[in-house]
N, C-alpha and C positions, 0 to 999 in steps of 0.2 A: 654410340651408345651401346653398352653392354647388354646382352639379350637377357631379359628376366626369365626366371623358370616358368613354363607352362604350368597350367593345372595338369597334375600328372598324378598316379598313383604308383606307390613305391611297391616294386614287385620283387617278392623274394624267390627269385629264379636263381638259376646257376650262375649267370654273371650278368653285370650291367655296365652301361657306359659311364664313366667317371669324369668329372669336370676335373681340370688341372687348377691350381691356386691361381693362375693368370686368367681364367676364362673357361670356356667348353673345351674339353679334352677328349682323349679317346683311350685313355689307359683304362684296361677292364679291372673290375674288383670282384673278386671271387666271394659269392656269398656263401660261405662255408661254416655250418653250425658247428663244426667240431674244433674250431680254432678259437683260442683265447688270446691272440696276440692283440695287445695295446700299446700306445704310445705314451700312455699316462699312468703314473705310478701312485698308488694310494693305499692306505693302510688295510691289511687284510682283505686284498682284493680277490685273493683266490678263494677265499672260503665264501665270501659274499657273492661273487660271480656264480660259483657251484650252486649255492642256495638259491639264487634266482632264477638260475635255470631250471631246477628242480621245481620250483614254483610255477614257473611259466609251463613246463610239460605237465604238471598235475592239474592245473586249471584247465589246459585245452583238453585233457583226457576226461576230467570230471565234466565239461562242457559237452563232450561227445557222448558220454554215458548218460546224462540227464536229459539229452534231447533224444536220444534212442527211447528211453524208459515213457518220456511223455508221447512218443509216437505209438509205443507198443501198448501201454497201459491206460493212457489218458491223462487228463489233467486232474489235480487233487481238488477236493472239496474247497469252496471258498467259505471263509469264516464270515459270519453275518455281520452286518454292519453295526458298529458300535452305538448303543442308545445316546451317548453323549453328543453324537455329530448333530442329532435332531434337536435334542434339548438345550445343549449348552452352545453349539456352534463350534466355530474354530477357536482355540486359545491364541491369544496374543503371540505366545512364546513359539508356538507351532509355525505362525506366519513368518517369524523371523528366521526359524529353522529352514522353512521353504526357501526364503530368499538367500540365506547363505549357502544352501547347497547349490542353487542355481548360479550364484557368482562364483563359486569355486568350480562348477563345471567348465566355465569359460576360461576362468583363471588356468585351469589344469590344460586347456586346449592349446595355449600358445604363450606360456610363461618362459619357455626356454629359447624363444625366438631370438633374443639378442645374443644367445651362445652359440648358435649354429655353427659359426666358423670354428670356434674351438672343439665343438662336440665332431664335427667333419673330420678334424685331425684325430682326435682320440678314438674315434669308432670306426676309422678307415672307411669313411662314407664318402660322400660327393656332395656338391651343392645342390643338386636336383633332388637327390634322394632325402637329403635332410630338409629341404623346403617341403617335399612331397609328404613329408609325415605330417604335416600340419593339416593339409587338405585331406590326406587318408583319414585322419581321425574324424573330421566332420563327416566324411561320407558313410565310414563305419557306423557312427553314432545315428545318423539318419536311418541307414538301413536296418540296424538291429533295433532302433526305436519301433519300427513296424510291429516286430515281434513282442518285444518288452511291454509296450503300452496296452496292445491288444491282450496280452497275458495278464496284464493287471485287471481288466475289466472280467476275467473269468476266475483267477483264483485268489484276487485280492490285490490292494495296494501295498500292503506292509511287506508281504515277503519279497515282492519284487524289488521293493526300495531297498531292503536289508542286502539282498544278494548283490544289487549294483554297487552299493556303498562298500561294502566289502571287497569286491572285485577292483573298485577303485583304488583302494588302500594297497593290496597286493600289487596291482599292475603299477603304480607310481613307486614302489620301492623297487621292483623289478627294473622300472627304467633307469633307476639311479645306480643300480648296481651292473648294467649291462657294459660289457667290454667290447662288443663288436656290433656293427649296424644292424646285423640279423636279429640278435636278441633284442635290441633296443626296439626295431620294428614290431616283433613279435608282442612286446610289453605295450607298445602304443595301440596295437590292436585290442588289446586287453583293456586298455584304457577307454577306448572308443566304446567298445562295449557296455563298459560300465556307465559312461556319460549317456549311454540310451536311456537312462531314467529321467532325462529331461521332460518327455512328453508326460511322464508319471506326475511330475510336479504340476503340471497345468491341469491334468486329470483331477488331482487333488483339490486343486483350487475351485474346479467346477463341483466337485463333490460338497465342499463345504460352504460354498458361496452360490446359492442357486439365483439369488436376485442380480441382475446384470448390473444394476448401479454399485453393488458392493463388490461384485467380482471385478468390475472396471478399477476400482481404487487397488485392489490386492494386484492384479496383473500389472498395473502402472508401478507399483512398489517392486515388483519382480523384476520388471525390466530394468528400472534404475540400479536395483542391485547387481544385476547382470553387467551392467555398464561400468560400474564401480570395479568388478572383476575385470572387466576388459581393460579399463584404463590402467588399472595396478599392475597386471600381470607381467608386462615387459619390464616395467620398472622394478618390481620385487625381484624378479628372476634374473635381471641383470646385475642387481646390487647382490643377490646372493653368489652369483657366478663371479663376480669381481673380487669379493672380500673371502669367500671360501671355495667353492667350485660349483660348476654347473650340476653337480649331483645333488648338492644340498637341499636345492627347492623340492627336487623329486621326495627326498626323504622327508622333508617337512611336510608335504601333500600328503604323503603315506601316513603320517601321524594325525593330521586334520582328519582325513577320510575315515580312520579307525574310530576316532572319536567321536564323529558325526553317527557312524553305524552304531556305536554302542549307547548313544542318546537316542536314536532312532527305536532301538529294540525295547529301551524301557518307556519311552513317552508316546509312541505313535499308537493309536488305535485304528482299526479297520473303518475307513470311511468309503469304500466302494458300495455304491447303493445295491440294495437287495432286489431280487428278481434274476429270472433266468436269462442270460446272455444269448444273443444270437449268434450266428455263424460269422467268421470272417468276413465271408463275401456279402453276406446281410448287413453287415456294419458298414463295410465299404461301399456298399450300393448307396446306402443313405449319405454317406460323406461326399460321394460323387454328384450331388445334386448341383444343378448349373448354378445357382446363387451361391453355394459354398464353395466350388471351384473357382468362381470369380474372386471370391475372398482369399482364397489361397494363392492364386497368382498375383493378386494386390500385394500380399505380404512378401511372395518371392521378389517382385519389383522393388519393395521398400528396402528389404535386406540386401539386394544386389546393390543399391545405391551406397548402403553403409559399408558393403563388404569391399566394394571397389575403392572407397576411401582408404580404409583400414589397411588395405594390401599394397596400395601405391604411393600413398601420401608421403611417405618417408624416404622413399627413393627420388621421389619427384622432388622434394625440398632439398635433400642433401647432394644428389648428383647434378640434377639441372639447374637448381637455383644456388647451390654452394652454401646452403645453410649447415649448421652444426648438429650434431646428435641431440644435444640438449634441446635446440629449437624444434627440432623433429619431434621429440617426446611432447615437449609443450604443445605442439599443434594437435596432436592426437589427444592430449588430455583435455584441451579446450573444447575439442569436438566431442569427446564423450560427456564432458559436463553440459554442454549446451543440449544433448539429447536427454539427459536427466531433467533439466530444466523444463524441456518441453512435455515430458511425461507428468511433471508436477504442476504445470499450468494448465493442462488440459483437464486435470482431476479437479482443480480449483475453478475454472470456468465452465462448469457445466451448464448446459443449454437445455435441460430438460429430459433428454434421453440419449442413449449411447449411439442411436443412429444419426441424430443432430450432430451429435461430437464427432462422428465419423465424417459427415459431408463436410464440416468445418475443416477438419484435419486434412482430408484429401484435398480439398480446394486449395489450402494454403501449401501444401506440399506440391501440388501442380505448378501454383505460382513461383514457388521458389525455384523449381526446376527450370521454369522460362526464363528466370531472370539469370540464373546460373548458366544457361545456354548463351545469352546475350554476352555476359562476362567472359565466358570461353572463348568466344569469336572475336572479340574486340581486345581483351587485356591479358589472357592467361598466358599467351605466348612469350610476352615481355615482362609481367609482374606477377610475383607469386600471389599477391593479395587478391588478384582477381580470382584465382582458383578457390583461395581460402574463403573470401567474402561469399561466393556461392555456396560452398561446403557448409560454411557455419550457418547460413539461411536454411538449407536443408536439415541441418542438425536439430535445429529447433523444433521442427515439425516431424521428424522421422517417427519417434516414439508415441508421438500424438496418433499418428496414422496405424502405427503397428499395434498398439494397445486396443484401439477401437474396434479394428479389424478382427483382433483375436477374440474379444468379448462377442462381438457379432456371429463369429464363427462357431463358438461353442454353445450359442444359446439353445438350439434345437437337438443337442446331442448329449443330454445328460446321462443316459445309459451306456453309451459306447465312448466315454469322453477320452479314455487311454488310447483308442485307436485312432480317435480325432486328432489327439495331440501328436501322435507318432506321424500321420498325414502332415500335420502343420510342420513339424520338424523338418521333414524331407523337403518341403516347400520353402522353408528358410534356410536351406543349407546347399541342396544340390544345384539348383538353378542360380542362385546367387553366387556360388563359386564359379559356375562357369561364365556367367557375366563379369564377374571380376578378373577371370583370366583374359576374357577379350578385351577388356578395358586396357590391361596390361599391354596386349599387342597393338592397340591402337596407340598407346603412348610411345611404344618404341618406335613405331612407324611414322606416326603423325605428330608427335611431340604432345606437350601439355594439353593443347586444345583437342586433340583426340579423347583424352582421358575426361576431361571436365563435360565433354559433350555426352559421353556414354553414360557418366555418372547422373548428369542432369536429365537424360533421356529416360534413364530408370525411373526418377521421381515423377515426370510427367506420364509415363506408361503407367504408374501405379495409379495415379489420380484417373487416368481415362478409363483403365479396367474397372475400377470400382464404380465409377459414375455410369458407364455403359450396362455394366452386368449386374448391379446391385444398387446403387443408389437412387436412380431414376424410377425403378420398379421393385421396391424391397419385396420379400415375401411376408407372409402372414404374421411370422412369429416377431418380426421387427417393426411392425407398425406401431404407432405413437401409442403410448400409455393413455388410457382414458382421461380426458380432462376433467376438471371439478364439475363442468356442467353435464359431462356424460355421466359421471359417477352419481350426482344427485338425481339424474332421471333413473338411473338403475335403482337407487334406493326407494324412489316412489313406486316404482313398478312392485318391488319386494313387500312395501308397507301395505300394499292394496292387495296382496295374494294370500287367501286363506285368513287365518286368525293370527298372523304375525303383529307383533307389536313393535313398532320402531322407536327405538330409543338412542339418542345420541349424547353421547358422553363427551362433553368440552373440556378435555383435559389435555393441557399443552404438551405437545410431543406425541399424543397417542392419535389413532386414526378413527374415524367413525366405526361404530360396532352394532351389530343388530343382534337382538336377544328375542327368542322366543316365550311368550309367557307360558303357551301350553307345554312347550318341551320342559320349562323350568318345573312347573307344577307335577309332571311325571317322573321328574328327576333323571331325565336324559342327559348324556354327556355332550352329545353331538349339537352343534351350532346350526340351524338350518340357513343362517345368513352366509354360512361358508359352503353352502351345497348349492349344486346347480343340477337341473333335470335335463338329460340330454334325451331327445327324441329323434324318430325317424332313422334309426341305425339300419344300415344295410344287413341283409342276412349274413351270418358268419362273422360278425364283427366281433373280435375278442376283446377281453377286459384290457389287456395289455396293449391292443391297437387303440382302444379308446383312451387309456393313460398317454401314451405316446403323443396322441394328437390334442389333447386337453393340456398337456403340460407346457403348450406354447403361452398360455396366460399366467403361469404362475406355478409356485410349488404346490404339489398334491399331496394330500395326507390320506386319502383314501378313494378308492374307485370300484365302480361294479357295473357290469353289463349283464343285463336280464336276457337271456337266450329266448327266443320266440316271440316276444312282443317288440323288438326293436327299441327299447329304451335303456337307460342306464343313468347313473349318478357319480358324481364327482364332487369331492369335498377339498376345498383349498387352505391355505394356511391363514389368509388374511380376508376380510371383506373386500378389500381392494382388488385381489386377484380373483375372486369369484365375480366380481363387477366387470372386471377386464375380459374375464372369459365369455359373458354374455355380449359385451360389445363387439369383440374381436371374431369370437367363432361361431356365433349364429349365423347359419346360413353357409358356413364352410363345409367343405367337401371332404368325407370320410370315406373311404373305400368305393368311390364312384357316386357317392349320394349325399346331396346337401342334408345336413343334420340341422336340428333345432336345439338352441341352448337357452333355457329360461331359469329364472329363480326356482329356488325348490318349491317355494310355498304354492307356486303354480300348480304344481302336480297334485296339492292336496284340496285344492277349490274345487 
């Protein structure tokens, strides 16, 4: 069996080892940026090649200049959050926009994979280098995402998104114009930098959708869009290369990214939460909470199973079992479709909380992995259906597990959602790529059984990590929402506190609401039913620390910490969230001291 490319980074050094057309060879390929030799002839190649080189050089120079300015001068001031984010929420058109951007990020990553042999000849590259440009792109995206997403927390989402979209347009154009492998790699690096906007997309989802139930639906929709891009990318790229040229899809992507950048410039409003951002290290310390690390490792295992299938299934089907290219494409399409169906089903079969959904999804994923192991041991070495049956079982629950873990991960990280999203992208990229490469080597040396066992083991590991590190003993912010019984008890406590009058409005589709007769008579705007009194605060507790702690219960609309007397107040957007704060956070620990959370009326009694 021919040795498949290992997980490599394409290096733009003086020379590299090249593959011969028959396999691994040893003829050197000089990486000379001054040469324009190409075996392909196409219209106006000299003019476009010179233009693309100038653009690539200009972008790198601009990147260095901007980086130096940020280091020497500091970050620009962030624009305030647009009022429409709080008042109107996220427009449906913007949800569609985020889905389209997310889908085209993955489309851009590997749409040229079917054209790698022809590109190898045209760009004077090698099999290893051309394959390595795909993995290189994922790693560059993950690394730059750490800076890009954290930057969006500090200067705003809009400027970062616009810069990345513009960079993707320019880089895609330069990829299409490249005449040598060196300039293609340089352009692909820029594409990876532009694709680092992926965590910003998830940060915006966290900004617009504070409630986990709503965010669950949106994240599931985004993942479904991503799998559409993943499934269609090789097909569209292959058709474009067959009927036109492998360069045509790159030019098409340049146009699409340019249009998306133009739309974002006109339609986007700043959605990053107001308030002073903490340092990178402070945000990172919060993200490295043991419970959150378990969720990140869970996502790594889930994506490892997906990457293993995506990188190896075609070779296994075509070389080992003699299937056609069309059959291989159909297998990948079915796998992607089943992933989308799984995300759709978990949204429809809600069990009452995201934590319960996650427990169900992880249990099913572990069971699918165990079944796949059995199929791999007994059937995969002789029958392709043994591998496919196990893989399709995994596909049905992969996105269920990924979406639920994503929502749980972002729940306590509202004010550093960008940084959190970048860490998540690293977890979903670097470790899964390494696992996929390891699975490739197992397939080479142990055959199909080695591949399916590695892929199934990733699913079992995801379930085990989740249950051991999170599912059995979840943190406070993911405890169950209060039941109707709990909520009624809190309402009775509120109704007997002070002079509050409890009125229940039985309108279909509306929650119960508490109104204060005294507050109405005085013409006050604040509804005491939405407020909680917080007592026994430790000395030195800041208003921001109080807000960060209380936001576990719901969306906060106002907060205050009274220095000197150990008390504070917090207002929520709904009565349910205020009740949730009382049942969930009363007796919780803040700054080393157990706090008391009571209805606001109790402080007036």
